[in-house]
C-alpha positions as CSV (number, residue, x, y, z in Angstrom):
1,M,0.0,0.0,0.0
2,A,2.9,2.3,0.4
3,N,3.5,2.4,-3.3
4,G,0.0,3.7,-3.9
5,A,-1.6,0.4,-5.0
6,G,-4.6,-1.1,-3.3
7,F,-7.6,0.6,-1.9
8,Y,-6.4,4.2,-2.3
9,A,-5.2,3.9,-5.9
10,N,-7.1,6.1,-8.4
11,P,-8.6,3.8,-11.0
12,P,-9.6,5.6,-14.2
13,I,-13.3,6.6,-14.2
14,S,-13.4,5.9,-17.9
15,N,-13.1,2.2,-17.2
16,F,-16.1,2.4,-14.9
17,M,-18.1,4.8,-17.1
18,A,-17.1,3.4,-20.6
19,L,-20.3,4.7,-22.0
20,S,-20.9,6.7,-25.1
21,H,-22.3,10.2,-24.8
22,N,-25.4,8.9,-26.7
23,N,-25.9,6.2,-24.0
24,L,-25.5,8.8,-21.2
25,R,-28.1,11.0,-22.9
26,H,-30.5,8.0,-23.2
27,I,-30.0,7.1,-19.5
28,A,-30.5,10.7,-18.4
29,L,-33.7,11.0,-20.5
30,R,-35.2,7.8,-19.2
31,M,-34.3,8.9,-15.6
32,V,-36.0,12.3,-16.1
33,L,-39.1,10.7,-17.7
34,V,-39.5,8.3,-14.7
35,Q,-39.0,11.1,-12.3
36,V,-41.6,13.3,-14.1
37,A,-44.1,10.4,-14.0
38,F,-43.6,9.9,-10.2
39,T,-43.9,13.6,-9.6
40,I,-47.1,13.9,-11.6
41,I,-48.6,10.9,-9.8
42,I,-47.9,12.5,-6.3
43,A,-49.1,15.9,-7.5
44,V,-52.4,14.4,-8.8
45,I,-52.9,12.7,-5.4
46,F,-52.3,16.0,-3.6
47,Y,-54.6,17.8,-6.0
48,L,-57.4,15.3,-5.4
49,Q,-56.9,15.3,-1.6
50,Q,-55.8,18.9,-0.8
51,G,-56.2,21.1,-3.8
52,T,-54.1,23.1,-6.2
53,E,-51.8,24.7,-3.6
54,F,-50.5,21.3,-2.5
55,A,-50.3,19.9,-6.0
56,L,-48.1,22.9,-7.0
57,A,-45.9,22.3,-4.0
58,A,-45.5,18.6,-5.0
59,L,-44.6,19.6,-8.5
60,Y,-42.0,22.0,-7.2
61,G,-40.5,19.3,-5.0
62,G,-40.2,17.0,-8.0
63,A,-38.7,19.8,-10.1
64,V,-35.9,20.1,-7.5
65,T,-35.0,16.5,-8.0
66,L,-35.2,17.0,-11.8
67,A,-32.9,20.0,-11.7
68,S,-30.4,17.9,-9.7
69,T,-30.6,15.1,-12.1
70,L,-30.1,17.3,-15.1
71,L,-27.2,19.1,-13.5
72,S,-25.6,15.8,-12.8
73,A,-26.1,14.5,-16.3
74,W,-24.7,17.7,-17.8
75,R,-21.6,17.7,-15.6
76,T,-21.0,13.9,-15.9
77,N,-20.0,14.4,-19.5
78,A,-17.4,16.9,-18.5
79,A,-16.1,14.6,-15.8
80,I,-15.7,11.7,-18.2
81,E,-14.0,14.0,-20.7
82,A,-11.6,15.2,-18.0
83,D,-10.9,11.6,-16.9
84,Q,-9.7,10.6,-20.4
85,H,-6.9,13.1,-19.9
86,N,-6.2,12.8,-16.2
87,A,-7.9,10.3,-13.8
88,E,-7.3,12.5,-10.8
89,H,-8.9,15.5,-12.5
90,G,-11.9,13.4,-13.6
91,M,-12.4,12.2,-10.0
92,L,-12.3,15.8,-8.8
93,E,-15.0,16.6,-11.4
94,F,-17.2,13.9,-9.8
95,Y,-16.7,15.3,-6.3
96,Q,-17.6,18.8,-7.7
97,I,-20.8,17.3,-9.1
98,M,-21.8,16.0,-5.7
99,V,-21.2,19.3,-4.1
100,M,-23.0,21.3,-6.8
101,R,-26.0,18.9,-6.5
102,F,-26.1,19.3,-2.7
103,L,-26.0,23.1,-2.9
104,L,-28.6,23.2,-5.7
105,V,-31.0,20.9,-3.7
106,V,-30.6,22.8,-0.4
107,G,-30.9,26.1,-2.1
108,L,-34.1,25.2,-4.1
109,L,-35.7,23.5,-1.1
110,A,-35.0,26.6,1.1
111,L,-36.4,28.8,-1.6
112,G,-39.6,26.7,-1.9
113,L,-40.1,26.4,1.9
114,G,-38.9,29.8,2.9
115,W,-39.5,32.5,0.3
116,L,-42.3,30.8,-1.7
117,K,-43.9,29.4,1.4
118,L,-45.0,26.2,-0.3
119,A,-46.8,23.4,1.7
120,P,-43.9,21.5,3.3
121,I,-45.5,18.1,3.3
122,A,-46.4,18.3,-0.4
123,L,-43.0,19.8,-1.4
124,V,-41.0,17.1,0.4
125,S,-43.4,14.4,-0.9
126,G,-42.8,15.5,-4.5
127,F,-39.1,15.6,-3.9
128,I,-39.1,12.1,-2.4
129,A,-41.3,10.7,-5.1
130,A,-38.9,12.0,-7.8
131,Q,-36.0,10.6,-5.8
132,V,-37.7,7.2,-5.7
133,G,-38.0,7.5,-9.4
134,Q,-34.2,7.2,-9.7
135,I,-34.5,3.6,-8.3
136,F,-36.9,2.7,-11.2
137,G,-34.9,4.5,-13.8
138,P,-32.5,2.8,-16.2
139,T,-31.9,-0.9,-15.2
140,R,-29.6,-1.8,-18.0
141,I,-26.7,0.1,-19.3
142,K,-25.3,-0.8,-22.8
143,K,-21.7,-0.1,-23.4
144,G,-20.9,1.3,-26.8
């Protein structure tokens, strides 16, 4: 381990993410479509139970997750490109993606709950529903 091998070695991300940009775009599109579907379902439930105000809050919560997913998809292409030249820089890009997603989500949730005064239970439910949509997103990844 002293020579840098083992657990702490930096394997190239491109080996892990040997996907074409077209495949990445397809995965992101499918993920977004599943998240939109889950968000709409929870918004309709809130609309039927609580009315328009709660439905809009649920839609906003789902939109926060969608924004995070789209940001991640956009920046992942840059991270893969960076990894092709320097694995360490590519890994740094992935860490930056995680930080940017976190800040985006916290900022948008704070905006929705604080300044826009949206219904908290509906907003968080929409956010969670879209997050659950990530589980049911792409199940197979084709290399190519």
